[in-house]
C-alpha positions as CSV (number, residue, x, y, z in Angstrom):
1,M,-80.2,-81.1,43.2
2,A,-82.7,-81.8,40.5
3,S,-82.2,-81.1,36.7
4,D,-84.7,-78.2,35.8
5,A,-87.3,-79.8,33.4
6,G,-87.9,-76.4,31.8
7,A,-84.7,-75.6,30.6
8,G,-83.2,-79.1,30.5
9,F,-79.9,-78.1,32.4
10,D,-78.8,-79.8,35.3
11,L,-77.9,-77.3,38.1
12,S,-76.2,-80.1,40.3
13,Q,-73.2,-79.8,37.7
14,L,-72.6,-75.8,39.2
15,S,-70.7,-75.1,42.4
16,S,-72.2,-73.5,45.1
17,S,-70.9,-69.9,44.3
18,Q,-71.9,-70.5,40.7
19,Q,-75.4,-71.3,41.6
20,E,-75.4,-68.5,43.9
21,A,-74.3,-66.1,41.0
22,L,-77.0,-67.7,38.7
23,Q,-79.7,-67.2,41.7
24,Q,-79.2,-63.3,41.7
25,Y,-78.5,-62.8,37.6
26,T,-82.2,-64.6,37.4
27,D,-83.8,-62.2,40.1
28,V,-82.6,-59.3,38.6
29,T,-82.9,-59.9,34.3
30,S,-85.7,-63.2,34.6
31,Q,-83.8,-64.7,31.7
32,E,-84.3,-68.3,31.1
33,I,-81.6,-71.0,33.2
34,K,-80.5,-72.3,29.7
35,D,-79.7,-69.0,28.5
36,A,-78.3,-67.1,31.6
37,V,-75.6,-70.0,32.0
38,P,-73.6,-69.5,29.0
39,L,-73.8,-65.8,29.2
40,L,-72.6,-66.0,33.1
41,E,-69.6,-68.7,31.8
42,R,-68.4,-65.6,29.3
43,S,-68.9,-63.2,32.0
44,Q,-66.6,-65.4,34.3
45,W,-69.4,-65.7,36.5
46,N,-69.3,-62.1,37.3
47,V,-72.6,-60.7,37.8
48,Q,-72.0,-57.5,37.5
49,I,-70.4,-58.1,34.2
50,A,-73.1,-60.6,33.1
51,I,-76.3,-58.2,34.0
52,A,-74.8,-55.1,32.0
53,K,-74.1,-57.6,29.0
54,F,-77.8,-58.3,29.3
55,F,-79.2,-54.9,29.3
56,D,-76.3,-53.2,27.2
57,G,-75.8,-55.8,24.6
58,E,-72.7,-57.8,24.2
59,G,-69.7,-56.0,22.5
60,P,-66.0,-57.1,21.8
61,D,-65.0,-59.1,25.0
62,P,-61.8,-57.9,26.2
63,V,-62.0,-60.8,29.1
64,A,-62.1,-63.2,26.1
65,E,-59.5,-61.6,24.2
66,A,-57.5,-61.4,27.0
67,M,-57.4,-65.2,27.7
68,A,-57.2,-66.2,24.3
69,A,-53.9,-64.0,24.3
70,Q,-53.1,-65.8,27.2
71,N,-53.2,-69.2,25.6
72,A,-51.1,-68.2,22.6
73,V,-48.0,-66.8,25.5
74,P,-45.0,-68.9,24.6
75,Q,-44.0,-71.4,27.0
76,T,-40.6,-71.1,28.5
77,A,-37.6,-73.2,26.4
78,A,-36.6,-76.0,28.4
79,R,-32.8,-76.4,28.5
80,H,-31.2,-79.8,28.3
81,E,-27.9,-81.2,29.0
82,N,-26.3,-84.1,29.3
83,L,-23.7,-85.3,32.1
84,H,-21.1,-85.3,29.8
85,E,-21.6,-81.4,28.8
86,S,-21.9,-80.5,32.7
87,L,-18.8,-82.6,33.4
88,L,-16.8,-80.4,31.0
89,D,-18.2,-76.6,32.0
90,S,-17.2,-77.9,36.1
91,A,-13.9,-78.8,34.3
92,H,-13.6,-75.3,32.7
93,T,-15.2,-73.0,35.2
94,P,-13.0,-72.1,38.1
95,R,-14.1,-73.3,41.8
96,A,-15.1,-69.6,42.5
97,A,-17.5,-69.3,39.7
98,R,-19.3,-72.2,40.3
99,R,-19.7,-71.5,44.0
100,Q,-20.8,-67.8,43.4
101,G,-22.6,-68.0,40.0
102,T,-21.7,-64.9,37.5
103,E,-19.6,-61.9,38.2
104,L,-22.2,-59.4,39.6
105,A,-22.2,-56.5,36.6
106,P,-22.0,-53.0,38.3
107,R,-23.8,-49.9,37.5
108,V,-21.5,-47.3,37.0
109,V,-23.0,-43.7,37.5
110,P,-20.4,-41.1,37.0
111,Q,-18.9,-38.7,39.6
112,P,-18.0,-35.6,39.4
113,P,-14.2,-35.2,40.5
114,T,-12.9,-33.6,43.6
115,I,-11.1,-30.8,42.9
116,Y,-8.4,-30.0,45.6
117,R,-7.5,-26.7,46.0
118,P,-4.0,-25.9,47.7
119,P,-3.8,-23.3,50.3
120,F,-2.7,-19.8,49.2
121,L,1.0,-20.1,50.5
122,V,1.4,-23.7,48.8
123,N,0.1,-22.3,45.5
124,L,3.1,-19.5,46.0
125,L,5.8,-21.9,46.7
126,F,5.1,-24.1,44.0
127,A,4.6,-21.1,41.8
128,P,8.1,-21.2,39.7
129,F,8.0,-24.9,38.8
130,Q,4.6,-24.7,37.3
131,M,5.9,-21.8,34.9
132,G,8.8,-24.2,34.5
133,Y,6.7,-26.8,33.3
134,R,4.7,-24.7,31.1
135,V,7.7,-23.3,29.5
136,V,9.4,-27.4,29.0
137,A,5.4,-28.3,27.7
138,T,5.7,-25.3,25.3
139,L,9.0,-26.2,23.9
140,F,8.4,-30.1,23.2
141,R,5.0,-28.8,21.5
142,S,7.2,-26.7,19.3
143,V,9.5,-29.4,18.5
144,F,6.9,-31.6,17.5
145,Y,5.1,-29.2,15.4
146,I,8.8,-28.5,13.7
147,L,9.3,-32.6,13.4
148,S,5.6,-32.9,11.5
149,F,6.9,-31.5,8.4
150,L,10.1,-34.4,7.9
151,P,9.6,-36.9,5.9
152,R,7.2,-40.2,6.8
153,A,10.2,-42.7,6.7
154,I,12.5,-40.7,9.2
155,R,9.8,-39.1,11.1
156,P,9.6,-40.3,15.2
157,R,6.7,-42.7,15.7
158,T,5.4,-40.7,18.5
159,V,5.0,-37.4,16.4
160,T,3.1,-39.6,13.4
161,R,0.8,-41.0,16.2
162,T,-0.1,-37.2,17.5
163,M,-0.6,-36.3,14.0
164,Q,-2.9,-39.0,13.5
165,K,-4.6,-38.0,16.3
166,G,-5.1,-34.5,15.3
167,W,-2.8,-32.8,17.3
168,K,-5.5,-33.0,20.1
169,N,-4.7,-32.5,23.9
170,T,-6.3,-35.6,25.8
171,N,-5.5,-34.6,29.0
172,G,-8.1,-32.7,31.1
173,R,-10.7,-33.4,29.3
174,R,-14.1,-32.0,30.4
175,M,-16.3,-33.8,31.8
176,L,-19.8,-33.8,30.5
177,M,-23.3,-35.8,31.1
178,P,-23.4,-39.2,30.4
179,R,-25.3,-38.6,27.5
180,D,-23.1,-36.0,25.9
181,S,-20.2,-37.9,26.7
182,A,-21.7,-40.5,24.6
183,A,-22.3,-38.4,21.6
184,R,-18.8,-37.2,21.8
185,F,-17.4,-40.6,21.8
186,K,-19.5,-41.3,18.4
187,R,-18.6,-37.9,17.1
188,E,-14.8,-39.1,17.7
189,F,-15.0,-42.7,16.5
190,E,-16.5,-41.3,13.5
191,D,-13.8,-38.8,13.1
192,E,-11.5,-41.4,13.6
193,Y,-12.6,-44.3,11.3
194,G,-15.0,-42.9,9.0
195,E,-18.6,-43.9,8.4
196,H,-19.6,-47.6,10.2
197,N,-22.8,-49.4,11.2
198,L,-22.2,-49.8,14.7
199,P,-25.6,-48.6,16.5
200,F,-23.6,-47.5,19.8
201,F,-26.2,-46.8,22.4
202,D,-26.7,-43.0,23.1
203,G,-26.7,-42.9,26.7
204,G,-24.4,-43.5,29.8
205,H,-23.4,-46.8,31.0
206,A,-26.3,-46.6,33.7
207,Q,-28.6,-46.1,31.1
208,A,-27.6,-49.0,29.1
209,I,-27.5,-51.5,31.8
210,D,-30.8,-50.2,32.7
211,A,-32.3,-50.7,29.4
212,A,-30.9,-54.2,29.1
213,K,-32.4,-55.0,32.1
214,K,-35.7,-53.8,31.4
215,D,-35.8,-55.4,27.9
216,L,-33.8,-58.9,28.8
217,K,-30.9,-57.9,26.4
218,F,-27.5,-58.5,26.1
219,L,-25.4,-55.8,26.5
220,L,-22.0,-55.5,25.0
221,L,-19.3,-53.1,26.3
222,I,-16.2,-51.6,24.9
223,L,-13.6,-49.4,26.4
224,M,-10.9,-48.2,24.2
225,S,-7.9,-46.4,25.1
226,P,-6.4,-43.9,22.0
227,E,-3.2,-44.2,23.7
228,H,-2.9,-48.2,23.2
229,D,-1.3,-49.5,20.3
230,D,-3.7,-52.1,19.4
231,T,-6.6,-50.2,20.0
232,E,-6.8,-49.1,16.0
233,S,-6.1,-52.3,14.7
234,F,-8.5,-54.0,16.8
235,T,-11.0,-51.4,15.6
236,R,-10.5,-51.6,12.3
237,E,-9.5,-55.3,11.8
238,T,-12.1,-56.5,14.5
239,L,-15.0,-54.4,15.9
240,L,-15.4,-52.7,12.0
241,S,-15.3,-56.3,10.0
242,P,-18.6,-57.1,8.2
243,E,-19.3,-60.2,10.4
244,V,-18.8,-58.4,13.9
245,V,-20.8,-55.3,12.4
246,D,-23.4,-57.9,11.0
247,F,-23.6,-59.8,14.2
248,V,-24.3,-56.6,16.7
249,N,-26.7,-55.0,14.4
250,D,-29.0,-58.5,14.0
251,P,-32.2,-58.5,16.1
252,A,-32.1,-61.9,16.9
253,N,-29.4,-61.7,18.8
254,N,-30.8,-58.8,21.3
255,I,-27.6,-57.0,21.6
256,I,-27.1,-53.2,23.1
257,L,-23.9,-51.9,21.9
258,W,-21.9,-49.1,24.4
259,G,-18.5,-47.9,23.7
260,G,-16.4,-45.5,25.9
261,N,-12.9,-43.9,25.8
262,V,-11.3,-44.1,28.9
263,L,-10.1,-40.6,28.6
264,D,-13.6,-39.7,29.6
265,S,-14.7,-39.7,33.4
266,E,-17.8,-42.2,32.8
267,A,-15.6,-44.8,30.8
268,Y,-12.6,-44.6,33.0
269,Q,-14.8,-45.4,36.2
270,V,-16.3,-48.2,34.4
271,S,-12.7,-49.6,33.6
272,L,-12.0,-49.1,37.0
273,E,-15.4,-51.1,38.5
274,Y,-14.9,-53.9,35.8
275,S,-10.8,-54.5,36.5
276,C,-9.9,-53.6,33.1
277,T,-6.1,-54.5,32.9
278,K,-5.8,-54.9,29.4
279,F,-6.8,-52.9,26.1
280,P,-8.8,-52.7,23.9
281,F,-11.4,-54.2,26.5
282,S,-14.9,-55.6,25.9
283,V,-17.2,-57.5,28.6
284,L,-20.6,-59.0,27.9
285,I,-23.4,-58.9,30.2
286,C,-27.0,-59.7,30.7
287,A,-29.9,-60.5,33.3
288,T,-29.2,-63.9,35.2
289,P,-32.8,-65.1,36.3
290,K,-31.4,-67.8,37.7
291,E,-29.5,-65.9,40.4
292,G,-31.8,-63.3,41.1
293,S,-34.7,-61.5,38.8
294,T,-32.7,-58.3,38.8
295,R,-29.6,-59.0,38.7
296,M,-27.0,-58.5,35.7
297,G,-24.1,-60.4,35.7
298,I,-20.9,-60.8,33.6
299,I,-21.1,-63.5,31.4
300,K,-17.7,-63.0,29.2
301,R,-14.5,-61.2,29.2
302,L,-12.2,-60.1,26.2
303,A,-9.4,-58.2,26.4
304,G,-6.6,-57.4,23.9
305,P,-6.3,-57.9,19.7
306,M,-8.1,-61.2,18.3
307,S,-9.1,-61.8,15.0
308,P,-12.9,-61.2,14.4
309,S,-14.0,-64.9,14.6
310,T,-12.2,-65.4,17.8
311,Y,-14.1,-62.2,18.8
312,L,-17.4,-63.6,17.9
313,A,-16.8,-67.2,18.9
314,G,-16.0,-66.1,22.7
315,I,-19.2,-63.6,22.3
316,Q,-21.8,-66.6,20.6
317,A,-20.4,-69.1,23.4
318,A,-21.4,-67.0,26.3
319,M,-24.8,-65.8,24.5
320,E,-26.1,-69.4,23.8
321,K,-25.4,-70.3,27.2
322,Y,-27.5,-67.6,28.5
323,A,-30.3,-67.4,25.9
324,P,-32.4,-69.9,26.9
325,D,-32.7,-68.3,30.4
326,L,-33.2,-65.0,28.8
327,E,-36.0,-66.7,26.6
328,G,-38.0,-68.4,29.6
329,A,-37.8,-64.8,31.6
330,R,-38.9,-63.2,28.8
331,S,-41.6,-66.1,28.1
332,E,-42.7,-65.5,32.2
333,R,-43.2,-61.8,31.9
334,A,-45.1,-62.1,28.9
335,A,-47.4,-64.4,30.6
336,Q,-47.5,-61.9,33.5
337,Q,-47.9,-58.5,31.6
338,L,-51.0,-60.4,30.0
339,A,-52.4,-61.4,33.1
340,R,-52.0,-57.9,34.0
341,N,-53.5,-57.0,31.2
342,L,-56.5,-59.3,31.7
343,R,-56.9,-58.2,35.5
344,T,-56.8,-54.6,34.3
345,E,-59.6,-55.2,31.8
346,Q,-61.9,-57.4,34.2
347,D,-61.5,-54.5,36.5
348,S,-61.9,-51.9,33.8
349,A,-65.3,-53.5,32.8
350,Y,-66.4,-54.2,36.4
351,E,-66.0,-50.5,36.9
352,R,-67.8,-50.0,33.8
353,S,-70.6,-52.1,35.0
354,L,-70.7,-50.5,38.3
355,A,-70.9,-47.0,36.6
356,R,-73.7,-48.2,34.5
357,D,-75.3,-49.5,37.4
358,R,-75.2,-46.1,39.6
359,E,-76.2,-44.1,36.6
360,R,-79.4,-46.0,36.4
361,A,-79.7,-45.7,40.1
362,R,-79.4,-42.1,39.8
363,L,-81.6,-41.7,36.7
364,K,-84.3,-43.8,38.7
365,R,-84.2,-41.4,41.9
366,E,-84.1,-38.4,39.8
367,A,-87.5,-39.7,37.9
368,E,-89.0,-40.8,41.4
369,A,-88.1,-37.4,42.9
370,A,-89.3,-35.5,39.8
371,A,-92.6,-37.6,39.9
372,A,-92.7,-36.8,43.6
373,A,-92.6,-33.4,43.1
374,A,-95.1,-33.1,40.5
375,E,-97.4,-35.0,42.4
376,R,-96.8,-32.7,45.6
377,K,-97.3,-29.7,43.1
378,A,-100.7,-31.0,42.0
379,Q,-101.9,-31.5,45.4
380,E,-100.9,-28.3,46.6
381,E,-102.9,-26.8,43.5
382,T,-105.7,-28.9,44.4
383,E,-105.7,-27.4,47.9
384,A,-105.3,-24.1,46.9
385,A,-108.0,-24.3,44.5
386,E,-110.3,-26.1,46.9
387,R,-109.4,-23.2,49.7
388,L,-110.0,-20.5,47.3
389,E,-113.5,-22.0,46.3
390,R,-114.3,-22.1,50.1
391,D,-113.2,-18.6,50.7
392,R,-115.2,-17.5,47.6
393,Q,-118.4,-19.2,48.7
394,Q,-117.7,-18.0,52.0
395,W,-117.6,-14.5,50.9
396,R,-120.6,-14.9,48.5
397,R,-122.3,-16.0,52.0
398,W,-121.4,-12.7,53.6
399,R,-121.8,-10.6,51.1
400,A,-125.8,-11.6,50.4
401,T,-126.1,-10.8,53.8
402,T,-124.8,-7.1,53.3
403,I,-126.7,-6.1,50.2
404,K,-129.4,-3.4,50.8
405,P,-132.5,-4.3,49.9
406,E,-134.5,-3.2,46.5
407,P,-136.3,0.1,47.4
408,D,-140.5,0.3,47.5
409,A,-142.6,1.7,44.6
410,A,-143.0,5.1,46.7
411,A,-138.9,6.1,46.1
412,K,-138.8,8.5,43.8
413,D,-134.9,8.2,43.3
414,A,-134.6,4.8,42.6
415,V,-133.0,3.4,39.7
416,R,-135.0,0.6,37.7
417,L,-132.2,-1.4,35.8
418,A,-132.9,-4.3,33.7
419,L,-130.2,-6.9,33.8
420,N,-129.6,-9.9,31.0
421,M,-128.1,-12.3,32.9
422,P,-125.5,-14.8,31.7
423,E,-127.1,-17.8,30.5
424,S,-125.1,-20.1,32.6
425,S,-127.1,-18.9,35.5
426,G,-130.7,-19.5,34.3
427,A,-131.9,-16.5,35.6
428,G,-132.8,-15.0,32.2
429,R,-133.8,-11.0,32.3
430,V,-133.5,-9.7,36.0
431,I,-135.4,-6.4,36.8
432,R,-134.4,-4.6,40.0
433,K,-134.8,-1.4,41.8
434,F,-131.3,0.2,43.5
435,G,-131.1,3.3,45.8
436,K,-129.7,6.6,44.8
437,E,-126.6,5.9,46.5
438,A,-125.9,2.3,45.3
439,T,-122.7,1.9,43.9
440,F,-121.5,-0.1,40.7
441,E,-119.7,-2.5,43.4
442,E,-123.4,-3.3,45.0
443,L,-124.8,-4.0,41.7
444,Y,-121.4,-6.4,41.0
445,A,-122.2,-7.8,44.3
446,F,-126.1,-8.3,43.4
447,V,-125.5,-10.4,40.4
448,E,-122.7,-12.4,42.0
449,C,-125.5,-13.4,45.2
450,Y,-127.9,-13.4,43.2
451,D,-128.9,-17.2,43.5
452,L,-128.4,-16.8,47.5
453,L,-130.9,-13.6,47.7
454,Q,-133.5,-15.7,45.6
455,G,-133.2,-19.0,48.4
456,P,-134.1,-18.7,52.0
457,S,-131.6,-16.9,54.3
458,D,-129.1,-18.9,56.4
459,E,-129.8,-19.3,60.0
460,E,-126.2,-18.7,60.8
461,K,-124.7,-15.4,59.8
462,A,-121.5,-16.0,57.6
463,T,-118.4,-14.1,58.0
464,K,-116.4,-12.4,55.9
465,P,-113.4,-14.5,55.3
466,D,-109.5,-13.2,56.2
467,D,-106.6,-12.8,53.2
468,Y,-109.2,-12.5,50.6
469,E,-110.0,-10.6,47.8
470,H,-112.6,-11.2,45.5
471,K,-112.6,-11.4,42.0
472,Y,-115.6,-11.1,39.8
473,A,-115.5,-13.3,37.1
474,F,-117.8,-11.2,34.8
475,R,-118.1,-7.8,33.5
476,I,-121.6,-5.2,33.2
477,A,-121.6,-3.4,30.4
478,S,-124.3,-0.8,28.6
479,V,-125.6,-1.9,24.9
480,M,-126.1,1.3,23.1
481,P,-123.7,3.2,23.2
482,R,-121.2,0.4,24.1
483,E,-119.7,1.2,27.8
484,T,-118.1,-1.3,30.5
485,F,-118.8,-0.6,33.8
486,E,-115.8,-1.8,36.6
487,P,-117.2,-2.6,40.4
488,S,-115.9,0.4,41.6
489,K,-116.8,1.4,45.1
490,D,-116.8,5.3,44.1
491,V,-118.9,5.6,41.1
492,T,-122.5,5.3,41.8
493,I,-125.1,3.8,39.2
494,A,-127.2,7.3,39.5
495,E,-124.4,9.0,37.8
496,K,-123.8,6.9,34.8
497,M,-127.4,5.7,34.2
498,G,-129.5,8.5,35.4
499,R,-133.2,6.9,36.5
500,G,-132.7,3.5,34.3
501,G,-131.4,1.5,31.8
502,N,-130.4,-1.9,30.1
503,L,-127.2,-3.9,31.2
504,I,-125.7,-6.9,29.9
505,V,-123.8,-9.3,32.4
506,E,-120.8,-11.0,30.3
507,E,-118.9,-13.7,31.8
508,T,-115.3,-13.9,32.2
509,G,-114.6,-17.1,33.5
510,H,-112.4,-17.9,36.7
511,A,-109.6,-19.3,35.0
512,S,-108.6,-15.8,33.3
513,D,-108.8,-13.9,36.2
514,D,-106.5,-16.3,38.0
515,E,-104.1,-16.2,35.2
516,E,-104.3,-12.3,35.6
517,E,-104.0,-12.2,39.0
């Protein structure tokens, strides 16, 4: 295609779709091609957006901002591994794990316990045994209470542990909702070990694993059994050690900490699902993008007492192995989110442009309708005025034929009037005689039809127009004293003027009469 000499731009550089968009844009805006092409490029060759920018002005471009943000998306971190490391991993990884990948982390939703109520006859049969059990339990509780007053050196270990637990009965704990159960665990943990900085998750296991999946973080589950001998030492020496607390609280490690007491229903079900056989028990969970976009896998199990360095070494090794995959998944998710935001902004800009176009079209239609209505109204008013004038002239021609002729000079009862006609008529002063029975309405008709009475009579007799009531555009009044006479058909001229007099014809105008009508 030849280049545009006027604009100095080669249109052959554009694709067929871009040329079509340029043609549509210039047909609407009549903008120069050298200015239209950059604006279309800034609008992603969207004609609607470009037209809206041309008429409304360019503000902050959400599309360009989104594109710039998309270019700043962190790229997926590459994971480098040499042959030696691969052989070492394969040597230390069980064959089943190499074949199936990480173990699936179950999402545990606590189920209410099923209460079995034996029949009434069975309860009645075992009632003596239940009474005996209660008596023995009460007796042992009394013995434990008495032995608690003995010196610590000779006090039995079982009694000491029971006193440290605050004489709490851990059997038959009431089942709570996951959030309430987590709050009870935190409260009992603080009561037992004092103030601490461990950020335990405020929710159930299912909510914690969902949060880790959503935010692509590591989930560290800790299950404790107060009845286990190593629980207290592990908690005080390992879990509450400064290095472990700092590591868990470090935001760069992206760790969600969830703890549970196996005496609670939810934590007990979690221990069964995760095959916990030794306490204290810790398990590290994270998303495994290579095995499934929504799959949560178990990447490390830590059971039994251990030093803080060993505990952290196991967790850090597992996290370093899967951290690049999580970082890549975060980058990919960020890129997808930015792409969705970009599409949303583009759709929003397009919808705004369509809304403006629809508003312009609506205003244009309303303006055209208003102009058509005004023109129609003006035409109707013109036609009504023309029809009224035709009826008026027809009435004048008809009324001129019905006015009685002037009495002759021999008539003694005639009324002689001198009428000062208005200047617009050009008649000046008119003197005429009227019969004794003539009314003021006939006087008004004489003045109205005076010009027709002076000319030749029409050969064709006019008829009275239908549905027309004539309105006089003047009034007749006497000079001294001043009195205005209405066009009455009941009042005669002789009653008011006697044998004669002088009258003035004053114009009032058709417009005022029409407005009054």
